[in-house]
C-alpha positions, 0 to 999 in steps of 0.5 A: 527099224534099221534102214542101213542093214538089218541082215544081221538080225535075219541071219541070227534068226536063221541060224537059231531056227536051223538047229533042231532044238525041240523035241516031239512028244509021243503024247498026241494030246500035247502035240506041238510040232512041225510035220514037214512042208506039204507041196502047197502054194497059194493061188493068190496073195495080197498085202494090205489088199494090194495084189501080189502079181504071182503071174510075173515069173520072178515075183512068183519065184521070190515069194516061193523062196521065202515061203519054203525057207520059213516053212522049213525053219521048224523051231523058229517059225513054230515059236513065232506062231506061239508068240503071235497069240500074245504079241498080236493082242497088243499090236492089232488094236493099235494098227486098227486105231490108226487105220493101218492095215492089219497085215503090218503085224507081219512086218513086226514078225520079220523084223524081230520074230516078235521078241525084243531083238537087238541088231548089230547096228543098234536097232532094238525092240519088236519094231527094230527102231534105231535110237535117233528114229525112235526119238524123232517119233517121241520115244524116250531112249536112254540108259534108264528108259528105252521105249523101243522095248515098250510094245504099245509105244513102239507100235504107235510110232511104227504107225506114224511112220507107215502112214507118212510113207503111204502118203508119200509112195501111194501104196502100203506095199511101198510103205512096207518096203521103205520101212526097210530101205528108208524113204530116201533110199526107195525114192532114189531108186524110183527116180533112177528106174522110173517105176513106182511099183515095188514088184517092178523095182530092182532093189538091194537084196535085203529090201527086195526080199523084205515084202516077200518075207512078210507075205510068206509069214502071213501065208504060213501064220494064217494057214499053219496046218497047210505047212505042217505046223500043228499047234493046239490053242492051249499051247499058244503063249498068252498075255497074262492079266496085269494091273497098271500102276502110274508112277511119277517119282524116282524108284531107287531100287526096282528089286525092292519095288518088285517085292513090295508089289508081290513079284520079283525083279525078274518078273518086273523086268519081263513085263516092263522091258523098257526099264533098262536099269536097276532103278528108275530115275525120275527128277522131272516127275514124268508119269510112267505106267508099270505093269504088275502081273496078277497071275502066271508066276 
């Protein structure tokens, strides 16, 4: 979560997505591609059950801008659709447990593309937390362990923030906007402009586009075929089955530890990206859960 400037992250995603780096198979049985954007625009859309006023001309145009951009980021959006099958299986239950609307999974999408992204300002992970904000939310952040890369813990921390923001601003839409603009930044603009609705506020470019990006990805990902994205279920990325090991001691060599568990160092790090070093120092005998995949390697 970068409340100062996340433009760098979005730009990097756009640059990557703007290059046609994928090939279309001639075998229709394995067809995973984007066939161009039909002239489709939804009659209505909402965020977390809160209506988006498409009857307001600038609102409609701003939404359409993000819809067209993301529908035409062929490789980037296709990869997001494929990753969502894996990431949403982790995110959705945590949102539900915290009574946070399911639509907030699309906030994670626009924050990071559902990868452990790193912004120029130092925000990291799928939910893009800055170091101090992560620590405030109870996550461990240092050179050995960085729980911003722990999807379950970062999702829980995001829920804590969003619930507090909803209590402060009264709507989930404004809570989402404040995830980008910060509670104090959004509050300041409410005081200046004397309106409380996101769609009535004039905000900086990044925050003014933020909710519309969420809405665009929601619409595309819920209706991929309407935007020309044809992805068979078997081609979606799936979460691999794992066993969970509780560890409360120092592991001096993670490569050796991985081999002892029947995997290698690369696989260990892929499934436990919060492990940031070649070892796990644990002088206070803190309990960590390490996941070891049971198949898929």
